[in-house]
GUTI-498685 format. One record per residue: residue number from 1; residue in one letter; y, x, z of N, C-alpha, C in turn. Coordinates in steps of 0.001 Angstrom, whole numbers. Example, Ala and Ser with C-alpha at 12.3 -4.5 7.8 and 13.67 -1.06 7.14 Angstrom:
+-----+------+---------+---------+---------+---------+---------+---------+---------+---------+---------+
! pos ! code !  nnorth !   neast !     nup ! canorth !  caeast !    caup !  cnorth !   ceast !     cup !
+-----+------+---------+---------+---------+---------+---------+---------+---------+---------+---------+
!   1 !    A !   -5690 !   13190 !    7800 !   -4500 !   12300 !    7800 !   -3300 !   13200 !    7800 !
!   2 !    S !   -2250 !   12850 !    7080 !   -1060 !   13670 !    7140 !      30 !   12900 !    7870 !
+-----+------+---------+---------+---------+---------+---------+---------+---------+---------+---------+
//
This chain:
+-----+------+---------+---------+---------+---------+---------+---------+---------+---------+---------+
! pos ! code !  nnorth !   neast !     nup ! canorth !  caeast !    caup !  cnorth !   ceast !     cup !
+-----+------+---------+---------+---------+---------+---------+---------+---------+---------+---------+
!   1 !    M !  -13290 !     849 !   -6118 !  -13673 !    2166 !   -6605 !  -12411 !    3005 !   -6823 !
!   2 !    D !  -12483 !    4251 !   -6492 !  -11338 !    5140 !   -6654 !  -11173 !    5554 !   -8105 !
!   3 !    K !   -9929 !    5826 !   -8432 !   -9668 !    6375 !   -9760 !  -10266 !    7769 !   -9840 !
!   4 !    A !  -10739 !    8112 !  -11012 !  -11337 !    9429 !  -11195 !  -10300 !   10517 !  -10934 !
!   5 !    D !   -9104 !   10318 !  -11420 !   -7982 !   11216 !  -11189 !   -6721 !   10485 !  -11610 !
!   6 !    G !   -5604 !   11175 !  -11665 !   -4344 !   10536 !  -12020 !   -4188 !   10256 !  -13498 !
!   7 !    A !   -5173 !   10633 !  -14324 !   -5048 !   10490 !  -15769 !   -4885 !    9047 !  -16202 !
!   8 !    A !   -5440 !    8114 !  -15451 !   -5392 !    6713 !  -15853 !   -4069 !    6047 !  -15490 !
!   9 !    D !   -3289 !    6667 !  -14621 !   -2055 !    6034 !  -14170 !   -1185 !    5622 !  -15349 !
!  10 !    S !    -821 !    4375 !  -15359 !     102 !    3777 !  -16324 !    -373 !    3830 !  -17779 !
!  11 !    K !   -1646 !    4031 !  -18023 !   -2163 !    4034 !  -19390 !   -2650 !    2637 !  -19749 !
!  12 !    N !   -2155 !    2129 !  -20871 !   -2511 !     797 !  -21359 !   -3524 !     914 !  -22484 !
!  13 !    I !   -4594 !     131 !  -22390 !   -5697 !     224 !  -23339 !   -5855 !   -1095 !  -24099 !
!  14 !    L !   -6026 !   -1003 !  -25400 !   -6389 !   -2147 !  -26237 !   -7899 !   -2120 !  -26408 !
!  15 !    V !   -8550 !   -3239 !  -26126 !  -10001 !   -3358 !  -26281 !  -10283 !   -4283 !  -27458 !
!  16 !    V !  -11026 !   -3781 !  -28444 !  -11440 !   -4575 !  -29599 !  -12966 !   -4617 !  -29586 !
!  17 !    E !  -13506 !   -5760 !  -29170 !  -14953 !   -5931 !  -28999 !  -15290 !   -7394 !  -29227 !
!  18 !    D !  -16241 !   -7679 !  -30116 !  -16542 !   -9067 !  -30454 !  -17479 !   -9767 !  -29475 !
!  19 !    E !  -18250 !   -9035 !  -28711 !  -19154 !   -9649 !  -27735 !  -18405 !   -9849 !  -26418 !
!  20 !    I !  -18194 !  -11108 !  -26047 !  -17358 !  -11422 !  -24881 !  -17867 !  -10781 !  -23589 !
!  21 !    M !  -19168 !  -10762 !  -23377 !  -19693 !  -10177 !  -22140 !  -19475 !   -8662 !  -22105 !
!  22 !    I !  -19627 !   -8016 !  -23234 !  -19374 !   -6573 !  -23310 !  -17892 !   -6300 !  -23112 !
!  23 !    R !  -17049 !   -7141 !  -23722 !  -15598 !   -6982 !  -23576 !  -15203 !   -7125 !  -22107 !
!  24 !    M !  -15755 !   -8109 !  -21419 !  -15431 !   -8306 !  -20005 !  -15912 !   -7131 !  -19156 !
!  25 !    L !  -17108 !   -6628 !  -19438 !  -17627 !   -5471 !  -18722 !  -16714 !   -4257 !  -18925 !
!  26 !    L !  -16301 !   -4045 !  -20155 !  -15423 !   -2919 !  -20473 !  -14078 !   -3061 !  -19760 !
!  27 !    E !  -13534 !   -4267 !  -19753 !  -12272 !   -4507 !  -19048 !  -12421 !   -4195 !  -17559 !
!  28 !    D !  -13529 !   -4628 !  -16949 !  -13770 !   -4348 !  -15533 !  -13865 !   -2850 !  -15275 !
!  29 !    M !  -14610 !   -2141 !  -16126 !  -14757 !    -693 !  -15962 !  -13407 !      12 !  -16093 !
!  30 !    L !  -12625 !    -395 !  -17089 !  -11302 !     213 !  -17286 !  -10416 !     -33 !  -16071 !
!  31 !    G !  -10453 !   -1253 !  -15535 !   -9686 !   -1559 !  -14333 !  -10113 !    -702 !  -13158 !
!  32 !    D !  -11423 !    -512 !  -13006 !  -11944 !     340 !  -11931 !  -11463 !    1777 !  -12075 !
!  33 !    L !  -11268 !    2207 !  -13306 !  -10801 !    3575 !  -13565 !   -9280 !    3695 !  -13466 !
!  34 !    G !   -8592 !    2572 !  -13255 !   -7143 !    2607 !  -13078 !   -6334 !    2342 !  -14322 !
!  35 !    Y !   -6984 !    1958 !  -15402 !   -6266 !    1634 !  -16631 !   -5810 !     180 !  -16606 !
!  36 !    T !   -4807 !    -126 !  -17415 !   -4312 !   -1481 !  -17595 !   -4760 !   -1965 !  -18967 !
!  37 !    I !   -5180 !   -3214 !  -19057 !   -5591 !   -3792 !  -20339 !   -4350 !   -4340 !  -21041 !
!  38 !    A !   -3999 !   -3738 !  -22162 !   -2844 !   -4186 !  -22936 !   -3203 !   -5396 !  -23791 !
!  39 !    G !   -4470 !   -5520 !  -24122 !   -4957 !   -6636 !  -24922 !   -6448 !   -6491 !  -25106 !
!  40 !    A !   -7119 !   -7623 !  -25297 !   -8557 !   -7615 !  -25541 !   -8854 !   -8703 !  -26565 !
!  41 !    V !   -9336 !   -8284 !  -27731 !   -9586 !   -9222 !  -28826 !  -10968 !   -8969 !  -29421 !
!  42 !    G !  -11474 !   -9985 !  -30106 !  -12801 !   -9870 !  -30696 !  -12850 !  -10162 !  -32175 !
!  43 !    R !  -11694 !  -10402 !  -32778 !  -11656 !  -10716 !  -34213 !  -10807 !   -9687 !  -34959 !
!  44 !    I !  -11232 !   -9375 !  -36169 !  -10557 !   -8339 !  -36954 !   -9087 !   -8682 !  -37218 !
!  45 !    D !   -8769 !   -9959 !  -37521 !   -7374 !  -10306 !  -37811 !   -6491 !  -10146 !  -36578 !
!  46 !    D !   -6994 !  -10513 !  -35400 !   -6237 !  -10306 !  -34161 !   -6052 !   -8820 !  -33882 !
!  47 !    A !   -7087 !   -8041 !  -34133 !   -7026 !   -6598 !  -33906 !   -6009 !   -5936 !  -34830 !
!  48 !    V !   -5967 !   -6364 !  -36088 !   -4993 !   -5811 !  -37043 !   -3570 !   -6097 !  -36576 !
!  49 !    K !   -3314 !   -7328 !  -36138 !   -1967 !   -7686 !  -35651 !   -1555 !   -6802 !  -34487 !
!  50 !    L !   -2450 !   -6648 !  -33516 !   -2125 !   -5809 !  -32361 !   -1992 !   -4337 !  -32751 !
!  51 !    A !   -2831 !   -3881 !  -33653 !   -2753 !   -2482 !  -34088 !   -1404 !   -2184 !  -34728 !
!  52 !    K !    -869 !   -3155 !  -35452 !     418 !   -2957 !  -36127 !    1599 !   -2971 !  -35180 !
!  53 !    A !    1567 !   -3826 !  -34175 !    2766 !   -4034 !  -33372 !    2568 !   -3909 !  -31866 !
!  54 !    G !    1348 !   -3734 !  -31424 !    1076 !   -3700 !  -29990 !    1581 !   -2449 !  -29309 !
!  55 !    A !    1862 !   -2592 !  -28013 !    2300 !   -1465 !  -27194 !    1143 !   -1071 !  -26280 !
!  56 !    F !     472 !      11 !  -26625 !    -640 !     510 !  -25827 !    -785 !    1997 !  -26093 !
!  57 !    D !   -1497 !    2676 !  -25193 !   -1630 !    4130 !  -25259 !   -2883 !    4592 !  -25986 !
!  58 !    L !   -3893 !    3714 !  -26045 !   -5167 !    4063 !  -26659 !   -5918 !    2771 !  -26950 !
!  59 !    A !   -6776 !    2809 !  -27969 !   -7604 !    1647 !  -28292 !   -9076 !    2027 !  -28277 !
!  60 !    I !   -9889 !    1087 !  -27824 !  -11343 !    1204 !  -27906 !  -11784 !     201 !  -28954 !
!  61 !    L !  -12409 !     695 !  -30025 !  -12745 !    -135 !  -31169 !  -14249 !    -260 !  -31360 !
!  62 !    D !  -14757 !   -1477 !  -31257 !  -16143 !   -1741 !  -31624 !  -16230 !   -1528 !  -33136 !
!  63 !    V !  -17190 !    -760 !  -33593 !  -17306 !    -414 !  -35009 !  -17555 !   -1638 !  -35881 !
!  64 !    N !  -18342 !   -2579 !  -35368 !  -18742 !   -3740 !  -36152 !  -18289 !   -5010 !  -35444 !
!  65 !    L !  -17346 !   -5726 !  -36055 !  -16846 !   -6978 !  -35483 !  -17381 !   -8150 !  -36288 !
!  66 !    N !  -18406 !   -8772 !  -35772 !  -19012 !   -9916 !  -36461 !  -19302 !   -9611 !  -37925 !
!  67 !    G !  -19857 !   -8437 !  -38181 !  -20223 !   -8060 !  -39541 !  -19118 !   -7398 !  -40345 !
!  68 !    Q !  -17923 !   -7299 !  -39784 !  -16811 !   -6642 !  -40476 !  -16556 !   -5278 !  -39848 !
!  69 !    T !  -16274 !   -4300 !  -40695 !  -15959 !   -2968 !  -40179 !  -14562 !   -2952 !  -39572 !
!  70 !    V !  -14388 !   -2155 !  -38542 !  -13110 !   -2052 !  -37853 !  -12202 !   -1015 !  -38520 !
!  71 !    S !  -12621 !    -464 !  -39658 !  -11846 !     576 !  -40353 !  -10381 !     228 !  -40594 !
!  72 !    P !  -10043 !   -1009 !  -41010 !   -8613 !   -1309 !  -41218 !   -7778 !   -1106 !  -39951 !
!  73 !    V !   -8342 !   -1428 !  -38815 !   -7642 !   -1255 !  -37545 !   -7490 !     238 !  -37247 !
!  74 !    A !   -8549 !     992 !  -37444 !   -8513 !    2435 !  -37208 !   -7473 !    3110 !  -38110 !
!  75 !    E !   -7392 !    2679 !  -39344 !   -6415 !    3273 !  -40275 !   -4984 !    2999 !  -39826 !
!  76 !    I !   -4715 !    1796 !  -39337 !   -3376 !    1469 !  -38836 !   -3042 !    2338 !  -37628 !
!  77 !    L !   -3987 !    2459 !  -36717 !   -3749 !    3268 !  -35520 !   -3530 !    4731 !  -35880 !
!  78 !    E !   -4308 !    5223 !  -36833 !   -4134 !    6607 !  -37274 !   -2734 !    6816 !  -37844 !
!  79 !    E !   -2273 !    5876 !  -38660 !    -918 !    5963 !  -39230 !     151 !    5949 !  -38150 !
!  80 !    R !     -74 !    5159 !  -37104 !     886 !    5057 !  -35993 !     782 !    6227 !  -35025 !
!  81 !    G !    -278 !    7026 !  -35139 !    -470 !    8142 !  -34215 !    -973 !    7712 !  -32852 !
!  82 !    V !   -1629 !    6550 !  -32800 !   -2174 !    6042 !  -31543 !   -3635 !    6492 !  -31435 !
!  83 !    P !   -4001 !    7148 !  -30343 !   -5390 !    7591 !  -30197 !   -6341 !    6398 !  -30055 !
!  84 !    F !   -7562 !    6588 !  -30524 !   -8579 !    5551 !  -30389 !   -9950 !    6180 !  -30318 !
!  85 !    V !  -10868 !    5423 !  -29741 !  -12265 !    5814 !  -29696 !  -13085 !    4654 !  -30241 !
!  86 !    F !  -14220 !    4982 !  -30794 !  -15120 !    3952 !  -31296 !  -16158 !    3636 !  -30241 !
!  87 !    A !  -16586 !    2387 !  -30218 !  -17695 !    1958 !  -29384 !  -18786 !    1462 !  -30321 !
!  88 !    T !  -19998 !    1962 !  -30127 !  -21091 !    1573 !  -31011 !  -22432 !    1730 !  -30331 !
!  89 !    G !  -23346 !     902 !  -30717 !  -24719 !    1044 !  -30273 !  -25569 !    1754 !  -31300 !
!  90 !    Y !  -24949 !    2149 !  -32417 !  -25671 !    2764 !  -33532 !  -25530 !    4278 !  -33589 !
!  91 !    G !  -24807 !    4860 !  -32658 !  -24582 !    6300 !  -32692 !  -23578 !    6657 !  -33770 !
!  92 !    E !  -23414 !    7935 !  -34018 !  -22416 !    8394 !  -34985 !  -22708 !    7924 !  -36401 !
!  93 !    R !  -23968 !    7656 !  -36721 !  -24280 !    7215 !  -38085 !  -23649 !    5863 !  -38406 !
!  94 !    G !  -23235 !    5114 !  -37377 !  -22593 !    3827 !  -37595 !  -21102 !    3922 !  -37846 !
!  95 !    L !  -20535 !    5122 !  -37693 !  -19091 !    5288 !  -37869 !  -18701 !    5333 !  -39338 !
!  96 !    P !  -17498 !    4811 !  -39641 !  -16986 !    4996 !  -40997 !  -16849 !    6497 !  -41271 !
!  97 !    E !  -17235 !    6922 !  -42466 !  -17274 !    8349 !  -42785 !  -15950 !    9052 !  -42516 !
!  98 !    K !  -14850 !    8395 !  -42843 !  -13516 !    8977 !  -42653 !  -13238 !    9337 !  -41192 !
!  99 !    F !  -13907 !    8651 !  -40273 !  -13611 !    8814 !  -38852 !  -14754 !    9449 !  -38064 !
! 100 !    M !  -15635 !   10166 !  -38744 !  -16792 !   10778 !  -38078 !  -16403 !   11748 !  -36960 !
! 101 !    N !  -15206 !   12283 !  -37003 !  -14785 !   13266 !  -36009 !  -14157 !   12630 !  -34767 !
! 102 !    R !  -14081 !   11318 !  -34728 !  -13444 !   10630 !  -33600 !  -14393 !   10516 !  -32404 !
! 103 !    P !  -13824 !   10494 !  -31198 !  -14659 !   10292 !  -30016 !  -15400 !    8962 !  -30102 !
! 104 !    T !  -16649 !    8960 !  -29625 !  -17490 !    7778 !  -29712 !  -18065 !    7444 !  -28351 !
! 105 !    L !  -17932 !    6196 !  -27989 !  -18469 !    5674 !  -26743 !  -19752 !    4941 !  -27074 !
! 106 !    Q !  -20846 !    5425 !  -26537 !  -22159 !    4861 !  -26834 !  -22430 !    3636 !  -25970 !
! 107 !    K !  -22897 !    2568 !  -26612 !  -23350 !    1387 !  -25866 !  -24811 !    1588 !  -25513 !
! 108 !    P !  -25268 !    1129 !  -24385 !  -24531 !     424 !  -23335 !  -23602 !    1381 !  -22585 !
! 109 !    F !  -22483 !     857 !  -22138 !  -21460 !    1666 !  -21491 !  -21882 !    2115 !  -20103 !
! 110 !    Q !  -21477 !    3335 !  -19778 !  -21598 !    3863 !  -18428 !  -20210 !    4315 !  -18026 !
! 111 !    Q !  -19792 !    3969 !  -16833 !  -18420 !    4231 !  -16413 !  -18057 !    5714 !  -16466 !
! 112 !    E !  -18983 !    6586 !  -16081 !  -18693 !    8020 !  -16103 !  -18437 !    8497 !  -17530 !
! 113 !    N !  -19243 !    8020 !  -18458 !  -19073 !    8384 !  -19860 !  -17763 !    7818 !  -20414 !
! 114 !    L !  -17436 !    6586 !  -20045 !  -16184 !    5965 !  -20467 !  -15005 !    6812 !  -20012 !
! 115 !    S !  -15009 !    7207 !  -18764 !  -13933 !    8029 !  -18217 !  -13803 !    9349 !  -18981 !
! 116 !    R !  -14935 !    9989 !  -19237 !  -14937 !   11289 !  -19938 !  -14414 !   11149 !  -21370 !
! 117 !    I !  -14888 !   10133 !  -22087 !  -14477 !    9944 !  -23487 !  -12980 !    9635 !  -23575 !
! 118 !    L !  -12477 !    8789 !  -22665 !  -11045 !    8472 !  -22685 !  -10210 !    9703 !  -22370 !
! 119 !    S !  -10657 !   10502 !  -21403 !   -9933 !   11745 !  -21095 !   -9906 !   12671 !  -22305 !
! 120 !    Q !  -11029 !   12790 !  -22989 !  -11082 !   13623 !  -24206 !  -10116 !   13106 !  -25260 !
! 121 !    A !  -10078 !   11794 !  -25443 !   -9205 !   11216 !  -26467 !   -7726 !   11458 !  -26126 !
! 122 !    F !   -7358 !   11307 !  -24844 !   -5986 !   11557 !  -24454 !   -5645 !   13038 !  -24576 !
! 123 !    D !   -6570 !   13918 !  -24194 !   -6344 !   15357 !  -24325 !   -6162 !   15740 !  -25789 !
! 124 !    R !   -7012 !   15199 !  -26652 !   -6932 !   15469 !  -28081 !   -5587 !   15011 !  -28652 !
! 125 !    A !   -5125 !   13833 !  -28221 !   -3840 !   13302 !  -28708 !   -2673 !   14165 !  -28230 !
! 126 !    A !   -2808 !   14750 !  -27038 !   -1733 !   15562 !  -26486 !   -1509 !   16846 !  -27275 !
! 127 !    V !   -2564 !   17369 !  -27888 !   -2424 !   18618 !  -28648 !   -2191 !   18370 !  -30129 !
! 128 !    A !   -2323 !   17131 !  -30562 !   -2154 !   16809 !  -31992 !    -690 !   16794 !  -32369 !
+-----+------+---------+---------+---------+---------+---------+---------+---------+---------+---------+
//
C-alpha cells in the first residue's frame, strides 16, 4: 500500500495497547502508512518507562490498560511535549477529563481515520 503522503516519513510511533491482536493490527496499519514502530507495549509500567525515556515522535495510547487508566503516561508525554492520541472504544466520554481536547482514535480502527488523526496530531504539535 502506498503512503498517504510524505508526512509519515521518518516518524516513529509508540503504541500502548493491552489487546495483543489490536496492537498487531495497529502496528500493521502504521507500517502501511509509512510510520516506524518505536515501541509497542501493553502494560502501564512499561508504557511509563518508555514515556519517560523513549525516543519517538508520537504515541497512541489505549485509554484503558487492563483496568488501569493511561493518564500517568499521558501526563509524562504532555510534560515532555510529545504529541499523543488516545485510542478508545468508548468515545470521548472514556477520556480522562484533563485530556478531553486531545485527538481520539475510535475503535475499531480504520486506516483512513488513523492517517487523518495522526496528521491532525502532528499538525497540532507543529503550531504548539
